N, CA, C and O atoms as CSV, one atom per row, in Angstrom:
chain,resi,resn,atom,element,x,y,z
A,1,ARG,N,N,86.391,-155.312,-31.404
A,1,ARG,CA,C,86.321,-154.587,-32.666
A,1,ARG,C,C,86.347,-153.090,-32.385
A,1,ARG,O,O,85.618,-152.606,-31.519
A,2,ARG,N,N,87.165,-152.375,-33.098
A,2,ARG,CA,C,87.274,-150.926,-32.930
A,2,ARG,C,C,86.434,-150.199,-33.979
A,2,ARG,O,O,86.228,-150.696,-35.086
A,3,CYS,N,N,85.960,-149.023,-33.610
A,3,CYS,CA,C,85.194,-148.187,-34.541
A,3,CYS,C,C,86.154,-147.462,-35.474
A,3,CYS,O,O,87.296,-147.191,-35.104
A,4,PRO,N,N,85.700,-147.152,-36.666
A,4,PRO,CA,C,86.546,-146.343,-37.553
A,4,PRO,C,C,86.744,-144.953,-36.950
A,4,PRO,O,O,85.886,-144.486,-36.201
A,5,PRO,N,N,87.843,-144.290,-37.257
A,5,PRO,CA,C,88.074,-142.948,-36.706
A,5,PRO,C,C,86.912,-142.007,-37.023
A,5,PRO,O,O,86.506,-141.869,-38.178
A,6,GLY,N,N,86.388,-141.367,-35.990
A,6,GLY,CA,C,85.333,-140.388,-36.187
A,6,GLY,C,C,83.938,-140.936,-36.385
A,6,GLY,O,O,83.012,-140.161,-36.625
A,7,GLY,N,N,83.751,-142.243,-36.296
A,7,GLY,CA,C,82.424,-142.798,-36.539
A,7,GLY,C,C,82.080,-143.940,-35.620
A,7,GLY,O,O,82.957,-144.585,-35.045
A,8,LEU,N,N,80.794,-144.183,-35.490
A,8,LEU,CA,C,80.279,-145.318,-34.726
A,8,LEU,C,C,79.298,-146.081,-35.605
A,8,LEU,O,O,78.271,-145.524,-35.994
A,9,PRO,N,N,79.579,-147.319,-35.923
A,9,PRO,CA,C,78.630,-148.095,-36.719
A,9,PRO,C,C,77.437,-148.522,-35.866
A,9,PRO,O,O,77.606,-148.910,-34.709
A,10,VAL,N,N,76.244,-148.453,-36.430
A,10,VAL,CA,C,75.035,-148.916,-35.743
A,10,VAL,C,C,74.269,-149.859,-36.667
A,10,VAL,O,O,74.402,-149.794,-37.889
A,11,THR,N,N,73.478,-150.723,-36.074
A,11,THR,CA,C,72.708,-151.678,-36.869
A,11,THR,C,C,71.323,-151.150,-37.230
A,11,THR,O,O,70.633,-151.758,-38.049
A,12,TYR,N,N,70.903,-150.040,-36.642
A,12,TYR,CA,C,69.584,-149.461,-36.910
A,12,TYR,C,C,69.643,-148.651,-38.208
A,12,TYR,O,O,70.105,-147.510,-38.210
A,13,ALA,N,N,69.183,-149.233,-39.292
A,13,ALA,CA,C,69.321,-148.643,-40.625
A,13,ALA,C,C,68.558,-147.329,-40.798
A,13,ALA,O,O,68.944,-146.506,-41.627
A,14,ALA,N,N,67.486,-147.116,-40.035
A,14,ALA,CA,C,66.656,-145.922,-40.212
A,14,ALA,C,C,67.059,-144.773,-39.285
A,14,ALA,O,O,66.312,-143.803,-39.156
A,15,LEU,N,N,68.203,-144.862,-38.650
A,15,LEU,CA,C,68.619,-143.828,-37.698
A,15,LEU,C,C,68.620,-142.440,-38.340
A,15,LEU,O,O,68.067,-141.502,-37.767
A,16,ALA,N,N,69.222,-142.295,-39.504
A,16,ALA,CA,C,69.300,-140.981,-40.160
A,16,ALA,C,C,67.917,-140.439,-40.517
A,16,ALA,O,O,67.720,-139.224,-40.540
A,17,ARG,N,N,66.983,-141.303,-40.790
A,17,ARG,CA,C,65.621,-140.872,-41.115
A,17,ARG,C,C,64.868,-140.429,-39.861
A,17,ARG,O,O,64.040,-139.520,-39.923
A,18,ASP,N,N,65.150,-141.063,-38.735
A,18,ASP,CA,C,64.333,-140.873,-37.539
A,18,ASP,C,C,64.814,-139.793,-36.581
A,18,ASP,O,O,64.095,-139.456,-35.640
A,19,VAL,N,N,66.005,-139.240,-36.788
A,19,VAL,CA,C,66.479,-138.182,-35.896
A,19,VAL,C,C,66.473,-136.845,-36.624
A,19,VAL,O,O,66.512,-136.783,-37.852
A,20,ARG,N,N,66.423,-135.770,-35.827
A,20,ARG,CA,C,66.451,-134.409,-36.369
A,20,ARG,C,C,67.573,-133.629,-35.700
A,20,ARG,O,O,68.085,-134.028,-34.653
A,21,ARG,N,N,67.943,-132.533,-36.303
A,21,ARG,CA,C,68.945,-131.658,-35.705
A,21,ARG,C,C,68.487,-131.241,-34.305
A,21,ARG,O,O,67.338,-130.844,-34.114
A,22,GLY,N,N,69.386,-131.334,-33.343
A,22,GLY,CA,C,69.075,-130.979,-31.962
A,22,GLY,C,C,68.681,-132.161,-31.097
A,22,GLY,O,O,68.696,-132.055,-29.871
A,23,ASP,N,N,68.328,-133.291,-31.711
A,23,ASP,CA,C,67.966,-134.485,-30.937
A,23,ASP,C,C,69.173,-135.014,-30.170
A,23,ASP,O,O,70.317,-134.883,-30.605
A,24,ARG,N,N,68.889,-135.609,-29.029
A,24,ARG,CA,C,69.933,-136.280,-28.250
A,24,ARG,C,C,70.029,-137.737,-28.672
A,24,ARG,O,O,69.025,-138.373,-28.990
A,25,VAL,N,N,71.246,-138.252,-28.670
A,25,VAL,CA,C,71.512,-139.671,-28.880
A,25,VAL,C,C,72.274,-140.130,-27.648
A,25,VAL,O,O,73.396,-139.687,-27.404
A,26,LEU,N,N,71.661,-141.019,-26.870
A,26,LEU,CA,C,72.286,-141.527,-25.651
A,26,LEU,C,C,72.775,-142.939,-25.908
A,26,LEU,O,O,72.051,-143.761,-26.469
A,27,ILE,N,N,73.993,-143.220,-25.501
A,27,ILE,CA,C,74.607,-144.527,-25.718
A,27,ILE,C,C,75.003,-145.109,-24.367
A,27,ILE,O,O,75.439,-144.386,-23.472
A,28,ASP,N,N,74.848,-146.423,-24.229
A,28,ASP,CA,C,75.259,-147.137,-23.013
A,28,ASP,C,C,74.557,-146.572,-21.780
A,28,ASP,O,O,75.204,-146.116,-20.837
A,29,ASP,N,N,73.226,-146.609,-21.802
A,29,ASP,CA,C,72.399,-146.128,-20.686
A,29,ASP,C,C,72.670,-144.666,-20.339
A,29,ASP,O,O,72.597,-144.283,-19.171
A,30,GLY,N,N,72.982,-143.853,-21.340
A,30,GLY,CA,C,73.188,-142.425,-21.133
A,30,GLY,C,C,74.581,-142.036,-20.685
A,30,GLY,O,O,74.837,-140.859,-20.431
A,31,ARG,N,N,75.485,-142.992,-20.581
A,31,ARG,CA,C,76.855,-142.666,-20.173
A,31,ARG,C,C,77.547,-141.772,-21.208
A,31,ARG,O,O,78.394,-140.948,-20.861
A,32,VAL,N,N,77.178,-141.942,-22.469
A,32,VAL,CA,C,77.698,-141.108,-23.554
A,32,VAL,C,C,76.511,-140.359,-24.155
A,32,VAL,O,O,75.485,-140.964,-24.466
A,33,GLU,N,N,76.650,-139.047,-24.319
A,33,GLU,CA,C,75.566,-138.235,-24.880
A,33,GLU,C,C,76.069,-137.467,-26.094
A,33,GLU,O,O,77.110,-136.811,-26.053
A,34,LEU,N,N,75.305,-137.565,-27.170
A,34,LEU,CA,C,75.597,-136.847,-28.406
A,34,LEU,C,C,74.401,-135.981,-28.758
A,34,LEU,O,O,73.271,-136.299,-28.388
A,35,HIS,N,N,74.641,-134.888,-29.470
A,35,HIS,CA,C,73.558,-134.069,-30.026
A,35,HIS,C,C,73.698,-134.082,-31.538
A,35,HIS,O,O,74.789,-133.877,-32.069
A,36,VAL,N,N,72.596,-134.321,-32.227
A,36,VAL,CA,C,72.600,-134.350,-33.688
A,36,VAL,C,C,72.767,-132.922,-34.210
A,36,VAL,O,O,72.002,-132.025,-33.854
A,37,THR,N,N,73.781,-132.727,-35.059
A,37,THR,CA,C,74.014,-131.408,-35.656
A,37,THR,C,C,73.675,-131.384,-37.140
A,37,THR,O,O,73.596,-130.313,-37.741
A,38,GLY,N,N,73.475,-132.549,-37.729
A,38,GLY,CA,C,73.126,-132.607,-39.144
A,38,GLY,C,C,73.089,-134.036,-39.645
A,38,GLY,O,O,73.360,-134.983,-38.907
A,39,LYS,N,N,72.747,-134.169,-40.924
A,39,LYS,CA,C,72.690,-135.489,-41.556
A,39,LYS,C,C,73.270,-135.377,-42.948
A,39,LYS,O,O,73.185,-134.331,-43.593
A,40,ARG,N,N,73.860,-136.464,-43.401
A,40,ARG,CA,C,74.413,-136.530,-44.750
A,40,ARG,C,C,74.123,-137.924,-45.275
A,40,ARG,O,O,74.769,-138.890,-44.869
A,41,SER,N,N,73.163,-138.032,-46.167
A,41,SER,CA,C,72.750,-139.318,-46.718
A,41,SER,C,C,72.308,-140.223,-45.574
A,41,SER,O,O,71.363,-139.885,-44.862
A,42,ALA,N,N,72.960,-141.349,-45.382
A,42,ALA,CA,C,72.600,-142.283,-44.310
A,42,ALA,C,C,73.427,-142.047,-43.053
A,42,ALA,O,O,73.359,-142.845,-42.118
A,43,GLU,N,N,74.207,-140.966,-43.009
A,43,GLU,CA,C,75.039,-140.670,-41.842
A,43,GLU,C,C,74.386,-139.609,-40.972
A,43,GLU,O,O,73.732,-138.693,-41.469
A,44,VAL,N,N,74.572,-139.749,-39.668
A,44,VAL,CA,C,74.113,-138.755,-38.705
A,44,VAL,C,C,75.358,-138.078,-38.145
A,44,VAL,O,O,76.262,-138.753,-37.652
A,45,ILE,N,N,75.410,-136.765,-38.216
A,45,ILE,CA,C,76.549,-136.000,-37.720
A,45,ILE,C,C,76.190,-135.505,-36.319
A,45,ILE,O,O,75.149,-134.879,-36.121
A,46,CYS,N,N,77.060,-135.792,-35.355
A,46,CYS,CA,C,76.771,-135.448,-33.961
A,46,CYS,C,C,77.934,-134.711,-33.314
A,46,CYS,O,O,79.087,-134.824,-33.732
A,47,GLU,N,N,77.592,-133.955,-32.283
A,47,GLU,CA,C,78.569,-133.317,-31.410
A,47,GLU,C,C,78.566,-134.090,-30.097
A,47,GLU,O,O,77.503,-134.434,-29.581
A,48,VAL,N,N,79.737,-134.361,-29.561
A,48,VAL,CA,C,79.844,-135.086,-28.294
A,48,VAL,C,C,79.599,-134.109,-27.153
A,48,VAL,O,O,80.304,-133.109,-27.021
A,49,VAL,N,N,78.593,-134.403,-26.328
A,49,VAL,CA,C,78.283,-133.597,-25.156
A,49,VAL,C,C,78.952,-134.211,-23.932
A,49,VAL,O,O,79.568,-133.504,-23.134
A,50,ARG,N,N,78.830,-135.513,-23.788
A,50,ARG,CA,C,79.474,-136.254,-22.695
A,50,ARG,C,C,80.116,-137.482,-23.326
A,50,ARG,O,O,79.420,-138.397,-23.766
A,51,GLY,N,N,81.424,-137.499,-23.367
A,51,GLY,CA,C,82.149,-138.571,-24.028
A,51,GLY,C,C,82.423,-139.748,-23.115
A,51,GLY,O,O,82.143,-139.708,-21.917
A,52,GLY,N,N,82.969,-140.779,-23.696
A,52,GLY,CA,C,83.333,-141.983,-22.968
A,52,GLY,C,C,83.721,-143.068,-23.944
A,52,GLY,O,O,83.701,-142.869,-25.159
A,53,THR,N,N,84.070,-144.204,-23.409
A,53,THR,CA,C,84.438,-145.349,-24.227
A,53,THR,C,C,83.185,-146.124,-24.591
A,53,THR,O,O,82.371,-146.445,-23.725
A,54,VAL,N,N,83.033,-146.423,-25.865
A,54,VAL,CA,C,81.877,-147.184,-26.341
A,54,VAL,C,C,82.381,-148.507,-26.887
A,54,VAL,O,O,83.218,-148.542,-27.789
A,55,GLY,N,N,81.865,-149.595,-26.335
A,55,GLY,CA,C,82.242,-150.924,-26.801
A,55,GLY,C,C,81.124,-151.552,-27.617
A,55,GLY,O,O,80.125,-150.909,-27.938
A,56,ASP,N,N,81.315,-152.808,-27.940
A,56,ASP,CA,C,80.318,-153.558,-28.708
A,56,ASP,C,C,79.026,-153.741,-27.917
A,56,ASP,O,O,79.035,-153.783,-26.687
A,57,ASN,N,N,77.932,-153.849,-28.636
A,57,ASN,CA,C,76.623,-154.205,-28.084
A,57,ASN,C,C,76.118,-153.251,-27.008
A,57,ASN,O,O,75.514,-153.691,-26.029
A,58,LYS,N,N,76.353,-151.968,-27.173
A,58,LYS,CA,C,75.822,-150.965,-26.251
A,58,LYS,C,C,74.525,-150.425,-26.829
A,58,LYS,O,O,74.400,-150.243,-28.040
A,59,GLY,N,N,73.573,-150.176,-25.963
A,59,GLY,CA,C,72.275,-149.684,-26.400
A,59,GLY,C,C,72.322,-148.223,-26.811
A,59,GLY,O,O,73.142,-147.447,-26.321
A,60,ILE,N,N,71.424,-147.864,-27.722
A,60,ILE,CA,C,71.269,-146.479,-28.165
A,60,ILE,C,C,69.842,-146.059,-27.859
A,60,ILE,O,O,68.891,-146.771,-28.181
A,61,ASN,N,N,69.698,-144.889,-27.232
A,61,ASN,CA,C,68.390,-144.359,-26.890
A,61,ASN,C,C,68.222,-143.021,-27.591
A,61,ASN,O,O,69.150,-142.213,-27.632
A,62,LEU,N,N,67.043,-142.790,-28.138
A,62,LEU,CA,C,66.727,-141.545,-28.838
A,62,LEU,C,C,65.551,-140.878,-28.129
A,62,LEU,O,O,64.424,-140.952,-28.619
A,63,PRO,N,N,65.787,-140.225,-26.979
A,63,PRO,CA,C,64.677,-139.715,-26.169
A,63,PRO,C,C,63.883,-138.587,-26.813
A,63,PRO,O,O,62.744,-138.345,-26.415
A,64,ASP,N,N,64.444,-137.894,-27.790
A,64,ASP,CA,C,63.740,-136.779,-28.425
A,64,ASP,C,C,63.067,-137.160,-29.739
A,64,ASP,O,O,62.446,-136.315,-30.384
A,65,SER,N,N,63.184,-138.409,-30.135
A,65,SER,CA,C,62.628,-138.878,-31.409
A,65,SER,C,C,61.390,-139.721,-31.157
A,65,SER,O,O,61.302,-140.429,-30.154
A,66,SER,N,N,60.438,-139.642,-32.071
A,66,SER,CA,C,59.283,-140.529,-31.966
A,66,SER,C,C,59.471,-141.650,-32.976
A,66,SER,O,O,59.472,-141.420,-34.185
A,67,LEU,N,N,59.627,-142.837,-32.477
A,67,LEU,CA,C,59.865,-144.006,-33.326
A,67,LEU,C,C,58.616,-144.844,-33.390
A,67,LEU,O,O,58.601,-145.880,-34.055
């Protein structure tokens, strides 16, 4: 399954509530790193710091967020 252009679907419904601007979002054991630049409704807007290919069932880590 491919992601829509410009977006990554996640199953964690509270992601937009739990992250803040400047937080890091690490995907696939940190192989991909994003920084949160803003939020819009239930969407989290991020800048890619370290890119890569993201496939299905990859873990997401929020090291700067308290969950």
